[in-house]
C-alpha positions as CSV (number, residue, x, y, z in Angstrom):
1,M,0.0,0.1,0.0
2,S,2.8,2.4,0.7
3,F,4.5,2.0,-2.5
4,N,1.2,2.7,-4.5
5,I,0.8,5.9,-2.1
6,A,4.2,6.9,-2.7
7,L,3.9,6.2,-6.5
8,S,0.8,8.5,-6.6
9,G,2.8,11.1,-5.5
10,L,5.4,10.8,-7.9
11,N,2.6,10.9,-10.7
12,A,1.1,14.0,-9.1
13,A,4.3,15.7,-8.5
14,Q,5.4,14.8,-12.3
15,K,1.6,16.1,-13.5
16,D,2.4,19.3,-11.4
17,L,6.1,19.6,-13.4
18,D,4.7,19.0,-16.9
19,V,2.2,21.8,-16.0
20,T,4.4,24.3,-14.7
21,A,6.7,23.4,-17.5
22,N,3.8,23.8,-20.3
23,N,3.1,27.1,-18.5
24,I,6.7,28.6,-18.7
25,A,7.4,27.4,-22.1
26,N,4.2,29.4,-23.3
27,V,5.0,32.6,-21.5
28,N,5.0,34.6,-25.0
29,T,2.5,33.0,-26.9
30,Y,-0.3,35.5,-27.3
31,G,-3.6,34.7,-25.9
32,F,-2.5,31.8,-24.0
33,K,-3.9,30.9,-20.6
34,E,-1.9,29.5,-18.1
35,S,-3.4,26.1,-16.3
36,R,-3.3,24.9,-12.5
37,A,-2.9,21.5,-11.3
38,E,-5.4,20.8,-8.7
39,F,-5.3,17.5,-6.8
40,A,-7.7,15.7,-4.4
41,D,-7.0,12.6,-2.1
42,V,-7.8,9.3,-2.4
43,Y,-10.0,7.9,0.2
44,S,-11.8,4.8,0.5
45,T,-14.0,3.2,3.5
46,S,-16.7,1.2,4.2
47,I,-19.0,0.2,7.4
48,F,-16.5,-2.7,7.8
49,T,-13.7,-0.2,8.5
50,N,-12.6,2.1,11.3
51,S,-12.7,5.7,9.8
52,Q,-10.8,7.1,13.1
53,T,-7.8,4.7,11.8
54,K,-7.8,4.9,8.0
55,V,-5.1,6.0,6.3
56,G,-5.7,7.5,2.9
57,E,-4.6,5.8,-0.4
58,G,-2.7,8.6,-2.1
59,V,-3.1,11.4,-4.6
60,T,-5.1,11.6,-7.9
61,T,-4.9,14.7,-10.5
62,A,-8.5,15.9,-9.8
63,S,-8.5,18.5,-12.8
64,V,-5.9,20.7,-14.9
65,A,-7.8,23.6,-14.5
66,Q,-7.2,26.6,-17.2
67,Q,-7.2,30.3,-15.3
68,F,-9.0,32.7,-17.9
69,N,-8.1,36.0,-16.0
70,Q,-6.7,38.8,-18.4
71,G,-3.6,38.7,-19.9
72,S,-1.4,42.4,-20.0
73,F,-1.5,44.4,-23.4
74,L,0.9,44.6,-26.1
75,F,0.5,48.0,-27.9
76,T,1.6,47.4,-31.9
77,N,1.2,49.4,-35.1
78,N,-0.8,46.8,-36.9
79,S,-4.7,47.7,-36.9
80,L,-5.3,44.3,-37.4
81,D,-4.0,43.1,-33.9
82,M,-7.0,42.9,-31.5
83,A,-7.3,42.5,-28.3
84,V,-10.2,41.7,-26.3
85,D,-10.5,44.0,-22.9
86,G,-12.8,42.0,-20.8
87,E,-15.1,39.2,-21.5
88,G,-15.4,37.1,-24.6
89,F,-13.4,35.2,-27.0
90,F,-13.2,35.8,-30.8
91,A,-14.8,33.4,-33.1
92,T,-13.0,31.2,-36.0
93,S,-13.9,28.7,-38.4
94,A,-11.4,26.3,-40.4
95,E,-13.0,27.2,-43.6
96,V,-14.8,30.0,-45.4
97,D,-18.4,27.9,-45.0
98,D,-17.6,25.8,-42.1
99,Q,-20.2,26.4,-39.3
100,T,-17.9,24.8,-36.6
101,V,-16.7,27.6,-34.4
102,N,-13.7,27.6,-32.6
103,L,-12.9,30.2,-29.5
104,T,-9.6,32.1,-29.0
105,R,-8.3,35.1,-27.2
106,A,-5.3,35.2,-29.6
107,G,-5.8,38.6,-31.8
108,A,-3.2,38.3,-34.1
109,W,-4.8,38.6,-37.4
110,A,-3.6,38.9,-41.0
111,L,-5.0,39.0,-44.5
112,D,-4.8,35.9,-46.7
113,S,-4.7,36.0,-50.6
114,E,-8.2,36.6,-51.0
115,N,-8.1,39.5,-48.4
116,Y,-10.2,37.2,-45.6
117,V,-9.0,38.4,-41.9
118,V,-6.9,34.7,-41.1
119,N,-4.8,33.9,-38.0
120,S,-1.6,31.9,-38.6
121,S,-3.1,28.7,-38.9
122,G,-5.4,30.1,-41.7
123,E,-8.5,30.1,-39.7
124,Y,-11.1,32.9,-40.6
125,L,-12.3,35.5,-37.8
126,R,-15.8,35.8,-37.9
127,A,-18.1,38.8,-38.0
128,F,-21.6,39.9,-37.9
129,P,-23.0,41.1,-41.4
130,V,-23.6,44.5,-41.0
131,N,-26.3,47.2,-42.5
132,A,-25.4,50.8,-44.5
133,D,-25.0,52.9,-41.1
134,G,-23.2,49.9,-39.4
135,S,-26.0,48.4,-37.5
136,V,-26.5,44.6,-36.8
137,S,-29.4,43.0,-37.6
138,S,-28.9,40.2,-36.0
139,V,-26.3,38.8,-33.4
140,S,-26.7,35.0,-33.3
141,L,-23.9,32.9,-34.0
142,A,-25.2,31.5,-37.1
143,S,-25.8,34.7,-38.8
144,T,-21.6,35.4,-38.5
145,Q,-19.4,34.9,-41.4
146,P,-15.6,35.3,-42.3
147,L,-14.3,38.6,-42.6
148,Q,-13.4,40.1,-45.9
149,I,-11.7,43.5,-47.0
150,P,-12.3,44.1,-50.3
151,S,-9.5,45.8,-52.3
152,S,-11.5,48.7,-54.2
153,A,-14.8,50.8,-53.4
154,G,-16.5,49.0,-56.0
155,D,-17.6,50.5,-59.5
156,P,-17.2,54.2,-60.0
157,T,-20.8,56.5,-59.7
158,A,-21.1,59.3,-62.2
159,T,-22.2,62.4,-60.3
160,S,-25.8,63.0,-60.8
161,S,-26.5,66.3,-58.5
162,V,-24.4,68.8,-56.6
163,D,-25.3,70.5,-53.9
164,I,-24.3,73.9,-52.9
165,S,-25.4,76.2,-49.8
166,V,-23.4,80.1,-50.4
167,N,-24.1,83.1,-48.5
168,L,-23.7,86.1,-51.3
169,P,-22.8,89.4,-49.9
170,S,-25.2,91.7,-50.2
171,G,-22.8,94.7,-50.5
172,A,-21.3,93.2,-53.7
173,I,-21.4,95.4,-56.7
174,A,-22.7,94.2,-60.1
175,P,-19.9,94.0,-62.9
176,D,-20.0,96.8,-65.3
177,D,-17.5,98.4,-68.1
178,G,-17.0,101.3,-65.6
179,T,-19.9,103.4,-66.6
180,G,-22.1,101.7,-64.9
181,L,-23.4,99.7,-68.1
182,P,-23.7,96.1,-67.8
183,V,-20.8,93.8,-69.3
184,A,-21.6,90.1,-70.8
185,F,-20.7,86.9,-68.8
186,D,-17.2,85.6,-69.8
187,Y,-15.7,83.0,-67.4
188,T,-12.5,83.5,-68.4
189,D,-12.4,87.3,-67.2
190,S,-12.9,87.9,-63.5
191,S,-13.9,91.0,-63.9
192,T,-17.3,89.8,-65.4
193,Y,-18.6,87.7,-62.3
194,N,-18.3,88.5,-58.6
195,S,-17.6,85.2,-56.8
196,S,-16.9,81.5,-57.9
197,T,-16.7,78.4,-56.1
198,S,-15.7,74.7,-57.6
199,V,-16.2,71.0,-56.9
200,T,-14.9,67.7,-58.6
201,I,-17.6,65.6,-60.3
202,Y,-17.4,61.9,-61.8
203,D,-18.4,60.4,-65.2
204,S,-19.6,56.8,-65.4
205,L,-16.0,55.8,-66.0
206,G,-14.6,57.5,-62.3
207,Q,-12.9,60.1,-64.5
208,S,-12.8,63.4,-62.7
209,Y,-13.9,67.1,-63.9
210,V,-13.7,70.3,-62.1
211,M,-17.3,71.8,-62.2
212,T,-17.2,75.5,-61.4
213,T,-19.9,77.8,-60.5
214,Y,-20.0,81.3,-61.1
215,Y,-22.4,83.9,-59.2
216,R,-22.6,87.8,-60.3
217,K,-24.9,90.5,-59.3
218,E,-27.6,91.4,-62.0
219,N,-27.1,94.9,-63.7
220,L,-29.5,95.2,-66.6
221,S,-28.6,99.1,-66.5
222,P,-27.6,101.6,-64.3
223,A,-31.2,102.6,-64.0
224,A,-32.7,98.9,-63.7
225,S,-30.3,97.2,-61.6
226,D,-31.8,95.0,-58.9
227,P,-29.6,94.7,-55.6
228,N,-31.4,91.5,-54.8
229,H,-31.0,89.5,-58.1
230,W,-28.2,87.2,-59.0
231,E,-27.1,85.6,-62.1
232,V,-25.5,81.8,-61.7
233,Y,-23.7,80.2,-64.7
234,Y,-21.7,77.0,-64.9
235,T,-18.7,75.3,-66.8
236,V,-16.7,72.1,-66.5
237,S,-13.2,71.3,-67.0
238,N,-11.4,67.8,-68.2
239,G,-8.1,69.5,-66.8
240,T,-7.1,70.7,-70.6
241,D,-10.3,72.5,-71.7
242,T,-13.0,74.3,-70.1
243,T,-16.0,74.3,-71.5
244,P,-19.2,76.5,-70.4
245,V,-22.4,74.1,-69.4
246,D,-25.9,75.8,-70.1
247,V,-28.9,75.4,-67.9
248,V,-32.0,73.8,-69.3
249,G,-34.6,76.0,-69.1
250,G,-32.5,78.9,-67.5
251,D,-33.8,82.3,-66.9
252,E,-30.6,84.1,-67.6
253,T,-28.7,84.6,-70.5
254,S,-25.4,86.4,-70.8
255,G,-22.4,86.3,-73.0
256,G,-23.9,83.3,-75.1
257,Q,-24.4,81.3,-72.2
258,T,-27.7,80.2,-70.3
259,G,-27.9,80.4,-66.7
260,H,-30.3,81.0,-63.8
261,S,-31.4,83.4,-61.1
262,I,-31.3,83.5,-57.8
263,I,-33.4,86.2,-56.1
264,F,-33.5,87.1,-52.5
265,N,-35.9,89.1,-50.2
266,S,-35.0,92.4,-48.6
267,D,-34.5,90.0,-45.1
268,G,-31.4,88.3,-47.1
269,T,-33.6,85.0,-47.4
270,L,-34.2,83.0,-50.3
271,N,-37.1,84.3,-52.7
272,S,-36.6,82.2,-55.6
273,I,-34.0,80.3,-57.6
274,N,-34.7,79.8,-61.6
275,G,-38.3,81.3,-61.6
276,G,-39.1,78.0,-59.3
277,N,-37.9,75.7,-61.9
278,A,-35.4,72.7,-61.0
279,V,-31.9,73.6,-62.2
280,Q,-30.3,71.0,-64.4
281,T,-27.6,71.2,-66.6
282,E,-27.4,70.0,-70.5
283,E,-25.8,66.8,-71.3
284,L,-22.5,67.0,-71.4
285,G,-21.6,65.2,-74.2
286,A,-20.9,66.0,-77.9
287,A,-24.7,66.5,-78.1
288,G,-24.9,69.0,-75.3
289,A,-21.8,70.8,-73.8
290,G,-19.5,69.1,-76.5
291,I,-17.1,67.8,-73.5
292,D,-14.8,64.9,-74.3
293,M,-16.0,62.4,-71.9
294,G,-13.2,59.6,-73.1
295,G,-15.9,56.9,-73.8
296,A,-17.9,57.8,-70.7
297,D,-21.7,58.3,-71.0
298,E,-22.1,61.3,-73.0
299,T,-25.7,61.8,-71.7
300,Q,-25.0,62.6,-68.3
301,Q,-26.9,65.8,-66.8
302,I,-26.1,67.2,-63.3
303,V,-28.9,68.7,-61.2
304,I,-27.8,71.5,-59.1
305,N,-29.1,72.2,-55.8
306,Q,-28.8,75.5,-54.5
307,S,-29.7,74.6,-51.1
308,N,-31.2,77.7,-49.1
309,P,-28.4,80.3,-50.2
310,T,-28.6,83.7,-48.4
311,Q,-27.6,87.4,-49.1
312,Y,-26.2,88.6,-45.8
313,A,-24.0,92.0,-45.3
314,S,-20.9,89.6,-45.0
315,A,-18.1,88.1,-47.3
316,F,-18.9,85.4,-50.1
317,Q,-19.0,82.1,-47.9
318,V,-19.5,78.4,-49.2
319,N,-21.4,76.8,-46.3
320,S,-21.4,73.6,-48.2
321,L,-20.3,72.0,-51.4
322,T,-21.3,68.3,-52.0
323,Q,-22.0,65.7,-54.8
324,D,-23.0,62.4,-55.1
325,G,-20.5,60.8,-57.4
326,I,-17.1,58.4,-56.6
327,T,-14.5,57.1,-58.4
328,V,-12.4,53.8,-58.2
329,G,-11.0,53.9,-54.8
330,R,-8.1,51.8,-53.3
331,L,-7.9,50.5,-49.8
332,T,-6.0,53.1,-47.6
333,G,-6.5,51.9,-44.2
334,I,-8.6,49.8,-41.8
335,D,-10.3,51.0,-38.6
336,I,-11.8,49.1,-36.0
337,A,-14.0,50.3,-33.4
338,T,-14.0,49.1,-29.5
339,N,-17.3,47.9,-30.4
340,G,-16.0,45.6,-33.3
341,L,-17.1,47.7,-36.0
342,V,-14.7,47.3,-39.0
343,A,-14.5,50.2,-41.6
344,A,-12.7,50.4,-44.5
345,T,-11.4,53.6,-45.7
346,Y,-10.6,54.5,-49.8
347,S,-8.4,56.8,-51.7
348,N,-11.7,58.3,-53.2
349,G,-12.6,59.4,-49.7
350,F,-15.3,56.6,-49.3
351,T,-15.7,54.7,-46.0
352,E,-17.6,51.3,-45.7
353,P,-18.6,49.2,-43.0
354,L,-17.8,45.9,-43.6
355,G,-19.1,44.1,-40.7
356,K,-18.7,43.6,-36.8
357,I,-16.4,41.6,-35.1
358,A,-18.4,38.7,-33.0
359,L,-17.3,38.0,-29.5
360,V,-18.8,34.8,-27.7
361,T,-19.0,33.7,-24.2
362,V,-19.9,30.5,-22.6
363,A,-21.2,29.9,-19.2
364,N,-17.9,27.7,-17.7
365,S,-15.1,28.3,-19.7
366,Q,-13.0,26.1,-17.9
367,G,-14.7,23.3,-19.4
368,L,-13.8,24.5,-22.7
369,S,-11.6,21.8,-24.6
370,Q,-8.2,22.7,-25.9
371,I,-7.6,21.9,-29.7
372,G,-4.2,23.7,-29.8
373,N,-3.2,26.9,-31.4
374,T,-4.5,28.6,-28.4
375,S,-8.4,27.6,-29.2
376,W,-10.9,25.9,-27.7
377,Q,-14.2,24.1,-28.2
378,V,-17.2,23.9,-26.7
379,T,-18.5,21.5,-24.6
380,Q,-21.3,20.3,-22.6
381,A,-19.5,21.2,-19.3
382,S,-18.8,24.7,-21.0
383,G,-22.5,25.3,-22.0
384,D,-23.8,26.9,-25.3
385,A,-21.6,29.3,-27.1
386,L,-23.4,32.6,-27.0
387,A,-22.4,35.4,-29.7
388,G,-22.8,39.0,-28.8
389,E,-21.2,42.5,-29.8
390,A,-18.2,43.9,-28.2
391,D,-18.7,46.7,-25.7
392,S,-22.5,45.5,-24.9
393,G,-23.8,43.5,-21.9
394,S,-21.0,41.4,-20.4
395,F,-18.7,41.3,-23.6
396,G,-15.4,43.2,-23.6
397,K,-14.6,45.7,-25.8
398,I,-12.1,45.3,-28.5
399,Q,-8.5,47.2,-28.8
400,S,-7.3,47.7,-32.0
401,G,-3.3,47.6,-32.9
402,T,-3.3,45.5,-29.5
403,L,-2.2,41.8,-28.3
404,E,-3.1,40.4,-25.4
405,Q,-0.1,38.5,-24.1
406,S,0.1,35.1,-22.0
407,N,-1.3,35.8,-18.6
408,V,1.7,33.3,-17.5
409,N,3.5,34.6,-14.4
410,L,7.0,34.0,-14.8
411,T,8.1,34.3,-11.3
412,T,5.4,32.3,-9.6
413,E,5.6,29.5,-12.3
414,L,9.4,29.0,-11.4
415,V,8.6,29.2,-7.5
416,D,6.0,26.3,-8.4
417,L,8.4,24.6,-10.5
418,I,10.8,24.7,-7.5
419,T,7.9,23.1,-5.5
420,A,7.0,20.7,-7.9
421,Q,10.7,19.3,-7.8
422,R,11.2,19.4,-4.0
423,N,7.6,17.2,-3.8
424,F,8.8,14.7,-6.3
425,Q,12.1,14.3,-4.3
426,A,10.0,13.9,-1.0
427,N,8.1,11.1,-2.7
428,S,10.9,9.6,-4.2
429,R,12.7,9.5,-1.0
430,A,9.3,7.8,0.5
431,L,9.6,5.0,-2.4
432,E,13.2,4.7,-1.4
433,V,12.3,4.2,2.5
434,N,9.6,1.7,1.9
435,N,11.9,-0.4,-0.4
436,T,14.4,-0.3,2.5
437,V,11.5,-1.7,5.1
438,T,10.5,-4.0,2.4
439,Q,13.9,-5.6,2.1
440,N,14.4,-5.5,5.8
441,I,11.3,-7.4,6.3
442,L,12.5,-10.0,3.9
443,Q,16.1,-10.4,5.9
444,I,14.3,-11.1,8.7
445,R,14.8,-14.8,9.8
């Protein structure tokens, strides 16, 4: 019996040494969680034994329990490096269409040849699909999909509308010939208009042009000058040539070009634009303005929205100037918010939400089954996997440009290593003493 007790002690000490050595070996493994060998005494009794004199039968390993306390953070310059600050695991899958999900705290991610976000083993990071505003419609684990970063922002979109909001100075003087008589509008002569502003627009191929808006105070003659009446004209430049562009149904004409009016009330607020009619340019191509479109759609027309212009006693000011076209964009950066929303930014200024990284929790993390590569799988002991959004409820925040290091305390492990070694030596000594006693008994005559 004493041999078995000492042998169980040796096995327990060896298990303790193995666990401690494994912790020390993974001290630099990202997302690694240290283990602890937990032991229990072996004791058996029956109604025929005296419990007061019963001796235990040794020791057994009850469990090798992982400790899921937070590891320290290592800050990096890679936006795809991620750490979970709080509760939760990243969800991964071995294949794109695989529904079997593994859990991990290791957040060293990279892009594969198809721009999927993967770890060093090629497992895919799973995320919730998002709407255009970045919101999530479903937070079930079954709705997650591998996160993919597109290399471009998609097809170009031709500009169909331009929105302009300006203040025109009430004290502006109408252009004249020096004697008070009006002069014709000429975009090449800045003395024939008061102010101008420009915006970049795009055709159906994503080629860019500069559209310029010119404002000039109306001056029919010195006697007929209207201080609250402005004329507006437009040109489009392809980089080499500038072309006047007429307004369809415009109510102003000067210098052979058709524009439109903006009329203000006496308090500087808007009265009317183009007599109440919509402002739309003629076709930009050969059948209209005659711009060389380089193979793009020549029937492109642009609606001009002069949004709530004002005429106050202050300088000319552009309050807003936007257009709805985009050119082809290339990926320039990835931004990951603390709630897991992944947004891609492109060279054309376009920002696109790609997905929201899913986090998973279980009722009993120590019941998870280790599968290697700092990953776990759900078991009956752990409970079902529950998916959710980061930075909500019990789920932790996602820190981009950060890696969670191993939670192993090297000093503690070295002390444990010494203790396990002493335990092994002591049990070895007990085994040796038992052997000596047995030898003495055998030598009795």
